[in-house]
N, C-alpha and C positions, 0 to 999 in steps of 0.2 A: 465383460465382467470386470472392469478395472475396479471400481467401487460401486457396489449396488446402491440404488437410490433408496433413500429412507422411505420414500412413498410406498414401497412394496412391503413394508413391515407394519406391525401392529400400531394402529393409530387410534387414539381417542382424543377428544377435544382437549383433555387435560395435558396431553403430551405433544401436541402439534408444534408447539414452540421449540421443544427439545429436538424433535425430529428435523425441524427446519434448520436449527443450528448445526446439527450433525451433517445435514445435506450440504450446507454452505462449506463446511470443512472438507467434505468429500469432493466437492466441485473444485475447490482450491488445490487439493492434492492431485486431482486429475490434470488440471492446468499445468501444475509444476512438473508432473510426470511427462506430459507431452512436450514440455519445454526442456526436457532432459535434466531437470533440476531435481534429482532423486532425493537429495538431502531434505529439501523443502517439502517434497511430497511426503517423506517419512515423518517430518515434524507435524504436518497437518493431520496425518492419520493418528499420530500419538496424541495430539490435542483432542481429536474426536474420541479416542479411547478414554481419555481422562474425563471428558464430559459425560460419556456413556456411563462410566463407573461412578459418577456422582449422582446418578438418577436413582429414584426409588426402586426397590427390589422388584416390584411387579412390572415396572417398565423394562428392567434388565431381563427378566425372565421371558417376557413376551417378545422381546427383540434380540434374543440370543443369537439367532442366525446372522443378524446384522453385525454383531460383535465378532463373530467368527470370520465374516468377510473383511472386516477392518483389519484383523490380524493377518489374514491371507494377503491383503494388499500391502500391509507393512512388510511382510516377508518379500514380496516382489520388489518393492522399492529399495529395501536394504540389499537384496541380491544385485539389483541393477547398479547400486552404489558401491558394490564390492565388499560389503559387510557380511561375510559368509556366516559367522557365528550368530550375529544378530538376525539374519534372515531365517536361519534354521530355527532359532528360538521362537521367532514370531510364527513360523509355520506350525511348530509344535503347539503354540497357544491356540492358533486357529483350529487345529484338530481337537484340542481339549474343549473348545467351545462348540464343537459339532460340525466343523467343516470337513467334508469327506469326498470331494470330487477328485478321485484318483486320476481319471483320464485327463482332466484339465491340468492338474499339477504335472503329470507326466509329460505333457506336450507344451506347457507354458514356457516360451522362450525367455521370459523375464526371470525364470529360475535357473537358467543355464549356468550361472556362476556358482551354484551350490550343488549341482548334480553329483559331483564326486564325493561329497561329504557323507560320511557313514550315517550320521543322524538323519540327514535328508532321505537316504535310502531306507532307513528304518521307518520313517514317517510314511513314505510311499507304500511300503509293505504293509503297514498297519491299516491304512485306509483302503487298501486293495480289496480287503475282505476275505 
């Protein structure tokens, strides 16, 4: 679950181009992540978030889960890059947009750099249920 594929989200013919654009950015982020270039991975995800935010409201509402995954992956890349505050902020955004996989976050080694942060612990507690 590095970055979910756009194909799994709401698609209409009107939005296929936008979803393809987002998928290209996600693919580039994944390539950068596996090349240990976490800064570039973060930049690609930020670009995808910007593109997502410029889409019509109905697209955004139909694909909110995708947005939450973008923020979760941004948290991972920022954590891997040593940006503790940025990572926790992105994780909070992910949760605000509906991301709630407590078990995954609890065991995700990409988040090891932020585990001691009080805000991280609060986010985990909030999604634990």
